[in-house]
C-alpha positions as CSV (number, residue, x, y, z in Angstrom):
1,M,-19.4,-0.4,11.4
2,S,-21.5,-1.4,8.4
3,A,-20.1,-2.8,5.2
4,D,-21.2,0.4,3.4
5,D,-19.3,2.5,6.0
6,N,-16.2,0.4,5.5
7,A,-16.4,0.5,1.7
8,Q,-16.7,4.3,1.9
9,R,-13.6,4.4,4.2
10,I,-11.6,2.4,1.6
11,R,-12.8,4.6,-1.2
12,A,-11.5,7.6,0.8
13,Y,-8.2,5.8,1.4
14,F,-7.9,5.1,-2.4
15,E,-8.5,8.8,-3.2
16,L,-5.8,9.9,-0.7
17,L,-3.3,7.2,-1.9
18,Y,-0.2,8.7,-3.6
19,G,-1.4,12.2,-2.8
20,K,0.1,15.1,-0.8
21,E,-2.0,14.5,2.3
22,L,-0.1,11.8,4.0
23,E,-1.2,12.8,7.5
24,T,-4.9,12.7,6.4
25,L,-4.3,9.2,5.1
26,L,-2.6,8.1,8.3
27,A,-5.5,9.4,10.4
28,M,-7.5,6.4,9.0
29,F,-5.2,4.0,10.8
30,A,-4.9,2.9,14.5
31,D,-1.7,4.0,16.2
32,D,-0.8,0.3,16.6
33,I,-1.4,-0.6,13.0
34,A,0.0,-4.0,12.0
35,W,0.8,-4.2,8.3
36,L,2.2,-7.2,6.5
37,I,3.6,-6.9,3.0
38,V,3.2,-10.6,2.1
39,P,5.7,-11.0,-0.9
40,T,8.6,-9.4,1.0
41,A,7.7,-10.7,4.5
42,T,7.9,-7.1,5.7
43,R,6.0,-6.3,8.9
44,I,5.2,-2.7,9.7
45,H,4.3,-1.9,13.4
46,G,2.8,1.4,14.3
47,K,2.0,4.6,12.5
48,S,5.6,5.9,12.6
49,E,6.9,2.9,10.6
50,L,3.9,3.2,8.2
51,R,4.6,7.0,7.7
52,A,8.3,6.3,6.9
53,L,7.6,3.5,4.4
54,A,4.8,5.5,2.7
55,A,7.0,8.6,2.3
56,N,9.8,6.5,0.9
57,H,7.5,4.8,-1.7
58,W,6.0,8.1,-2.7
59,R,9.5,9.5,-3.3
60,A,10.7,6.4,-5.1
61,S,8.0,6.7,-7.7
62,P,6.6,10.2,-7.7
63,D,4.7,9.8,-11.0
64,R,2.7,6.8,-9.8
65,I,-0.9,6.5,-10.9
66,K,-3.6,4.1,-9.6
67,T,-6.6,2.5,-11.2
68,M,-9.2,0.8,-9.1
69,I,-10.2,-2.7,-10.2
70,G,-12.5,-3.7,-7.4
71,L,-13.6,-3.1,-3.8
72,F,-15.8,-5.1,-1.4
73,A,-16.4,-4.8,2.3
74,S,-18.1,-6.5,5.2
75,D,-18.8,-5.2,8.7
76,D,-15.2,-6.0,9.8
77,F,-13.1,-6.2,6.6
78,A,-12.6,-4.6,3.2
79,C,-10.6,-5.8,0.2
80,L,-9.2,-3.4,-2.4
81,E,-7.7,-4.4,-5.8
82,Y,-6.0,-1.8,-8.0
83,T,-3.2,-1.3,-10.5
84,S,-0.3,0.9,-9.7
85,S,2.0,2.2,-12.4
86,G,4.9,4.6,-12.7
87,T,8.6,4.9,-12.8
88,V,11.1,3.9,-10.1
89,T,13.5,6.9,-9.8
90,A,14.7,6.4,-6.3
91,E,15.2,3.3,-4.1
92,A,12.0,1.7,-3.0
93,D,12.6,0.3,0.5
94,F,10.3,-2.6,1.6
95,V,12.5,-3.0,4.8
96,N,13.4,-6.6,4.0
97,T,13.7,-6.0,0.3
98,K,14.9,-2.9,-1.7
99,V,14.1,-2.1,-5.3
100,A,16.8,-0.1,-7.2
101,P,16.0,3.1,-9.0
102,T,16.1,1.6,-12.5
103,G,14.2,4.4,-14.3
104,R,12.0,1.8,-15.9
105,R,8.2,1.9,-16.0
106,Y,6.1,-0.7,-14.2
107,E,2.5,-1.7,-13.9
108,L,1.5,-3.9,-11.0
109,Q,-1.7,-5.3,-9.7
110,C,-2.1,-5.0,-5.9
111,C,-4.6,-6.4,-3.4
112,F,-5.0,-5.1,0.1
113,V,-7.1,-6.7,2.9
114,F,-8.1,-4.2,5.6
115,H,-9.4,-5.0,9.1
116,F,-11.5,-2.4,11.0
117,R,-11.7,-1.9,14.7
118,R,-15.1,-1.0,16.2
119,D,-14.3,2.7,16.0
120,G,-13.7,2.5,12.3
121,K,-9.9,2.7,12.4
122,I,-7.9,0.3,10.3
123,D,-5.8,-1.9,12.6
124,R,-4.5,-4.7,10.3
125,V,-3.5,-4.8,6.7
126,R,-2.3,-7.6,4.4
127,E,-0.8,-6.4,1.1
128,Y,-0.4,-8.8,-1.8
129,F,1.4,-8.3,-5.2
130,D,3.6,-10.5,-7.4
131,M,7.3,-9.9,-6.8
132,G,8.1,-11.8,-10.0
133,T,6.3,-9.1,-11.9
134,V,8.3,-6.4,-10.1
135,V,11.6,-8.2,-11.1
136,R,10.5,-8.7,-14.7
137,Q,9.4,-5.1,-15.2
138,L,12.2,-3.3,-13.3
139,G,15.1,-5.7,-14.1
140,G,17.4,-7.4,-11.7
141,V,16.6,-9.1,-8.4
142,P,15.5,-7.0,-5.5
143,S,18.1,-6.8,-2.7
144,G,17.4,-7.7,0.8
């Protein structure tokens, strides 16, 4: 796939993010997706685990909004940076780390690196954000 094709795929991902069309979003990923949330050392294996984690996060902060900061892509990779903000009203479960429902607002910068298979499906993701910012904004120390 070309860099332009991959950039378009990630723009579509960003538009679907936090929406009601979880299955449409998941269709962008390979069945054997390998996702690493770097600050929590959480490894997600396969679409069923990704589905459960995404649904939990969307429930934990239903008023989330996103603002794109930047996007670039190559023939094999794409990188997306954006801010996510909202209120944590239910437990956010990162598998290895859980964030309590504090009712406090947050604004967090996130960066995702996506790898594409030859068929255009995303098969690997690395997710980066600053856990110290999460703790400062939401109070307390995440449990694990």
